[in-house]
C-alpha positions as CSV (number, residue, x, y, z in Angstrom):
1,M,36.4,16.0,-20.3
2,F,38.9,13.3,-21.4
3,K,41.0,14.0,-18.3
4,L,38.0,13.4,-16.1
5,S,37.3,10.0,-17.7
6,I,41.0,9.0,-17.2
7,Y,40.8,10.1,-13.6
8,C,37.6,8.2,-12.9
9,D,39.1,5.1,-14.7
10,Q,42.1,5.1,-12.4
11,Y,40.0,5.1,-9.2
12,A,37.2,2.8,-10.5
13,E,39.2,-0.3,-9.7
14,Q,39.8,0.9,-6.1
15,I,36.1,0.8,-5.2
16,P,35.0,-2.7,-4.5
17,V,31.9,-4.0,-6.2
18,T,30.4,-5.3,-3.0
19,F,30.5,-1.8,-1.6
20,I,28.5,-0.5,-4.5
21,L,26.1,-3.5,-4.3
22,G,25.6,-2.8,-0.6
23,F,24.2,0.6,-1.4
24,Y,22.0,-0.8,-4.2
25,V,20.6,-3.6,-2.0
26,T,19.9,-1.1,0.8
27,L,18.1,1.1,-1.7
28,V,15.9,-1.7,-3.0
29,V,15.1,-3.1,0.5
30,N,14.2,0.4,1.7
31,R,11.9,1.0,-1.3
32,W,10.0,-2.2,-0.7
33,W,9.8,-1.7,3.1
34,N,8.4,1.9,2.5
35,Q,5.8,0.5,0.2
36,F,4.8,-2.1,2.8
37,V,4.7,0.5,5.6
38,N,2.5,2.9,3.5
39,L,-0.2,0.3,2.8
40,P,-3.5,1.4,4.3
41,W,-4.3,-1.0,7.1
42,P,-7.8,-0.6,8.5
43,D,-6.8,-1.6,12.1
44,R,-6.2,1.9,13.5
45,L,-9.4,3.3,11.9
46,M,-11.3,0.2,13.2
47,F,-10.1,0.8,16.8
48,L,-11.0,4.5,16.4
49,I,-14.5,3.7,15.2
50,S,-15.1,1.1,17.9
51,S,-14.0,3.5,20.6
52,C,-15.8,6.6,19.4
53,V,-19.1,5.3,18.2
54,Q,-21.1,4.7,21.4
55,G,-23.8,2.2,21.9
56,A,-24.2,-1.5,22.8
57,D,-27.6,-1.6,21.1
58,E,-28.5,-2.5,17.5
59,H,-28.1,1.0,16.2
60,G,-24.5,1.4,17.4
61,R,-23.6,-2.0,16.0
62,L,-25.1,-1.2,12.6
63,L,-23.3,2.2,12.5
64,R,-19.9,0.7,13.4
65,R,-20.5,-2.1,10.8
66,T,-21.5,0.4,8.1
67,L,-18.5,2.6,8.7
68,M,-16.2,-0.3,8.5
69,R,-17.8,-1.5,5.3
70,Y,-17.2,2.0,3.8
71,V,-13.6,1.7,4.9
72,N,-13.2,-1.7,3.3
73,L,-14.9,-0.4,0.1
74,T,-12.5,2.6,0.0
75,S,-9.5,0.4,0.4
76,L,-10.8,-1.9,-2.4
77,L,-11.2,1.1,-4.7
78,I,-7.7,2.4,-3.9
79,F,-6.2,-1.1,-4.4
80,R,-8.0,-1.4,-7.7
81,S,-6.1,1.6,-9.1
82,V,-2.8,0.4,-7.7
83,S,-2.7,-3.4,-7.7
84,T,-3.0,-5.5,-10.8
85,A,-4.2,-8.6,-8.8
86,V,-7.1,-6.6,-7.3
87,C,-7.8,-5.1,-10.7
88,K,-8.0,-8.5,-12.2
89,R,-10.4,-9.7,-9.4
90,F,-12.6,-6.6,-9.6
91,P,-12.2,-5.1,-13.1
92,T,-15.5,-3.2,-13.0
93,M,-17.9,-1.9,-10.4
94,E,-20.3,-4.6,-11.3
95,H,-17.8,-7.2,-10.0
96,V,-17.5,-5.3,-6.8
97,V,-21.3,-5.4,-6.4
98,E,-21.5,-9.1,-7.3
99,A,-18.9,-9.8,-4.6
100,G,-21.1,-8.1,-2.0
101,V,-18.7,-5.4,-1.1
102,C,-20.9,-2.6,-2.4
103,Q,-24.7,-2.6,-2.5
104,C,-25.3,-0.1,-5.3
105,V,-23.7,0.9,-8.5
């Protein structure tokens, strides 16, 4: 074990610090980028709902609006369990109801 530490100590000075920091920065940036990419954006679901739910009348409009309200409520409930800022804004379901996002408790 002691020979291994001496061997590593001899070659530790040959590896530049910027080389190691480059790997670290890449790791950190990739982690944050993956978190951003995996955020649930409602755009694709909104386009899917608007293209699949037929009707230019009042019933079709209400159905599309209701479905998107459910999508927004689901996103809010997910973000409440993940984000501290959203959890501070909506600490309980009563706050969600008071904000008008949900109609019932």
